Structures are given as C-alpha cells and as structure tokens.
Steps between C-alpha positions, in 0.01 A plus 500: 500500500614836617348457849652149524847643434448773759383248762795272428747786521342623824503154656861443391600837644336427833667157523842646419463780754398253775798279413741795509365622835526152651859456382603842632342422837701179538832658405424795728456272799824313433697820454345654810602217733854486364546871530361501854749233611782689333375826644485383866777242558537606866157350579622158392811531717303629798257210473788250482664656808171477686461132408857425614444680831176310566664166418783578741253596770301180457813283506624659822164508678413136428791387718419722796121476516380201700148372468335530837164370615253755617321424824161555340557264205457125538668274242290284266488119525382236254221248544611220735761707688477584868328834540463521878657384824312416819621656826272354763156655450636752247576446134784700348496571128815397311395595149200607295343244265473576130178629347231234500655312792445536874689400812340197669511567875487126587775380264685835501557469126374682189224313319 
C-alpha cells in the first residue's frame, strides 16, 4: 500500500504541475500582447496613417489612369465571334480565340 500511495501522490503532483504550467502560459500570452499594444501605440497610428495615405492614392490614381491597349496584345474573343478580317489576299487578325478554339480562315470566326 505504501508504494501505491507514493505512485498516486507522484502522479497527482505531475498532473497539477502540468496544469499550472499550462495556465501560466496562457495568461502570459494574453498579458504579453496587451502590454505590447500599450507599450507601442505609435505603431498602430503609423499603420493607420499609411492605410489612409494608400487609400487616398488609389482613389486619385483610379480617375487619372486610363486603360490602354498594348500593340503586342490582341484581345480575346468568344466562340462564334469574328476573329479575322479579309483584306484581299491577306487576312488581318481582329482578336485571339479562347483556349480550345481556333480561328477558321474560311468563315473568319472562332470555332
């Protein structure tokens, strides 16, 4: 019986110590984050100022920037749309057919 009591006391002690360590770890994390926010309030204000400046920049630049076509890029066209135009013996490309489709040179449409 004496060894049973020692084992029980040892097991109970280990369980209590693990529980205490786990509880202290959780409260330590909560206290650490609160103290860090209280310790460095200027970071929060600097981040907010940066967000406001970026929003202002995006609002102003969206009005002035015009979407322009690049000479090297050809727009996409759906199946059934005209994809080419015939100029005598030459065929000029109007748009590029979507993946899986091709431009029919007789009908001048994507199929």
